[in-house]
C-alpha positions in Angstrom: 105.7 306.8 72.3 103.2 309.5 73.0 100.4 307.6 71.2 101.1 304.5 73.1 101.0 306.5 76.4 97.7 308.1 75.4 96.3 304.6 74.5 97.5 303.3 77.8 95.7 306.2 79.7 92.6 305.6 77.8 92.5 302.0 78.6 93.0 302.7 82.3 90.2 305.3 82.3 88.0 302.9 80.5 88.8 300.2 83.2 88.2 302.5 86.0 84.9 303.6 84.6 83.8 299.9 84.3 85.0 299.2 87.7 82.9 302.2 89.1 79.9 301.1 87.4 80.2 297.6 88.6 80.6 298.8 92.2 77.1 300.5 92.3 74.1 298.8 93.9 70.9 300.3 92.7 67.1 299.7 92.8 64.1 300.8 94.5 63.1 301.2 98.2 60.2 301.4 100.5 59.8 301.9 104.2 57.0 302.5 106.7 56.7 303.1 110.5 54.2 303.1 113.2 54.1 306.9 113.3 53.3 309.8 110.9 56.2 310.9 108.9 54.2 313.5 107.1 52.3 315.6 109.6 52.0 318.8 111.4 54.6 319.4 114.2 51.9 319.4 116.9 50.6 316.0 115.9 54.0 314.4 115.3 55.2 315.7 118.8 52.3 314.1 120.3 53.5 310.7 119.1 57.2 311.1 120.4 57.8 308.6 123.2 54.6 306.8 122.6 55.0 305.2 119.2 57.4 305.2 116.3 59.5 302.6 117.6 58.9 300.0 114.7 60.0 300.5 111.1 59.9 298.3 108.0 62.5 298.9 105.2 62.6 297.0 101.9 65.0 297.1 99.1 64.5 295.7 95.5 68.0 295.4 94.1 67.8 295.8 90.3 71.5 295.4 89.8 74.7 295.4 91.9 77.3 293.2 93.5 78.7 292.8 97.0 81.9 291.0 97.7 81.8 289.7 94.3 78.3 288.2 94.7 75.6 289.3 92.4 72.4 290.5 94.0 70.7 291.4 90.7 66.8 291.1 91.0 66.7 290.2 94.6 64.8 291.7 97.4 65.4 292.0 101.1 63.5 293.5 104.1 64.5 294.6 107.6 62.2 295.1 110.4 63.5 297.2 113.3 62.2 297.4 116.8 63.9 300.2 118.7 63.8 301.4 122.2 62.1 304.7 121.5 60.7 306.8 118.6 63.0 306.5 115.6 64.1 309.8 114.1 63.4 311.8 117.3 66.3 314.4 117.3 66.3 314.8 121.0 66.6 311.2 122.1 68.4 308.1 120.8 66.2 305.1 119.7 69.0 302.7 120.6 69.5 299.9 121.5 67.5 298.4 118.7 67.1 294.8 117.5 66.2 293.9 113.9 64.8 291.0 111.8 65.9 290.3 108.2 63.8 288.7 105.6 65.7 287.6 102.6 64.5 286.6 99.2 63.9 282.9 99.1 65.3 282.8 95.5 68.7 283.8 97.0 71.5 281.2 97.4 73.2 280.9 100.8 76.0 283.3 99.6 73.5 285.8 98.3 71.6 285.7 101.6 74.6 286.5 103.6 75.4 289.3 101.2 71.9 290.6 101.4 72.1 290.8 105.3 75.3 292.6 105.2 73.9 295.0 102.7 71.0 295.8 105.0 73.3 296.3 107.9 75.4 298.7 105.9 72.5 300.8 104.7 70.5 300.8 108.1 73.5 301.2 110.4 73.0 301.0 114.0 69.3 300.2 113.7 70.2 296.9 112.1 73.4 296.1 114.0 71.8 293.5 116.1 69.8 291.1 113.8 68.2 288.5 116.1 66.4 286.6 113.4 66.7 285.9 109.7 64.1 284.2 107.6 63.7 283.4 103.9 60.4 284.2 102.2 59.0 285.2 98.8 59.2 289.0 98.6 57.5 291.2 96.1 57.9 295.0 95.8 55.7 296.5 93.2 55.3 300.2 92.2 52.6 299.4 89.7 54.3 301.2 86.8 55.0 304.8 88.0 56.7 305.2 91.3 55.5 309.0 91.3 52.0 307.9 91.5 53.0 306.6 95.1 50.9 303.4 94.7 52.9 300.5 95.8 52.6 297.2 97.5 55.1 295.2 99.6 54.5 291.5 100.6 57.1 289.4 102.4 55.6 285.9 102.9 52.9 286.3 105.7 55.3 288.4 107.7 55.2 291.9 106.3 52.5 293.6 104.2 52.3 297.1 103.0 49.9 299.0 100.6 50.4 302.8 99.7 48.9 305.6 97.8 49.4 309.3 97.4 48.9 311.7 100.2 45.7 313.7 99.7 44.5 316.8 101.4 41.8 315.1 103.2 44.5 312.8 105.0 45.6 315.9 106.9 45.3 315.5 110.7 45.5 319.1 111.8 46.8 320.8 108.7 50.1 322.5 108.0 51.5 319.0 107.4 55.0 318.6 106.3 57.8 316.1 106.3 58.6 315.5 110.1 60.8 312.5 109.9 63.3 311.9 107.0 64.0 308.6 105.5 66.0 306.0 107.5 68.6 305.4 104.8 70.3 307.4 102.1 68.2 307.7 98.9 68.7 309.3 95.6 65.1 310.4 95.4 62.3 309.9 98.1 58.7 310.8 98.3 56.4 310.5 101.4 53.3 308.2 100.9 50.1 307.2 102.7 50.0 303.7 104.1 46.6 302.3 103.4 47.4 299.3 105.5 50.7 298.1 107.1 51.4 295.0 109.1 54.2 293.0 110.7 53.4 289.5 112.1 57.0 288.1 112.7 58.5 286.5 115.7 61.7 287.5 117.6 61.1 291.2 118.0 58.5 291.1 120.7 56.2 293.5 118.9 53.6 293.3 116.1 51.8 295.8 113.9 48.5 296.0 112.1 47.6 299.5 111.2 45.5 301.4 108.7 45.4 305.0 107.2 48.8 306.6 108.1 51.0 309.1 106.4 53.8 306.9 107.5 55.7 305.7 104.2 58.4 306.5 102.0 59.1 305.5 98.3 62.4 306.0 96.7 65.3 304.9 94.6 68.8 304.2 95.7 72.4 303.8 94.1 75.0 303.0 96.8 78.6 302.2 96.3 79.5 298.5 96.5 82.9 296.8 96.9 85.5 298.0 94.5 86.6 295.1 92.3 90.4 295.1 92.0 92.0 293.0 89.3 95.6 292.1 88.6 
């Protein structure tokens, strides 16, 4: 009897382990804003209330399921237009409105799951999605994420190119991380946006900027829905 109980316990542990693994959505992430995220306090403070109200967030989901829907290999982008500087600890950026760009390869069911995933990750910033579009999306880290060289392209709506931050990029020295990433990440690194643009409709705002320490690259592993079997 004891051996039977132990075998049953082992089977239960194994099933729970498999269920936990299946419940994880993981992949790579990139974001950029129309404000410096890596800068001295004197420079970052000079932007508060003036800019920093637009953010682009993009996820490449390597594997994972939501509500039983596989999101393996799909990409999704959110563009947020807030009412004030996002990340300012002294004032709320809300209300905000957002646009979702879903991978054109996704089925209708997957597109719905991708939008729900974005809203879960971005919280109140993406609670009000006013427009959703499907487009070809590529998020490429060109081999080694730690080189901080990345490109994001979402149709003709969003484009971003990054590289590492160099000493010569400093605006008034003593630079440091001023704004943290907008979502929870396992690993995050600030990067330099060589060029960043947003040309979508629905948010009443567009962006086309060059040379800003305004990006993050990272990896994520977030809990998906626990699958319960009889």
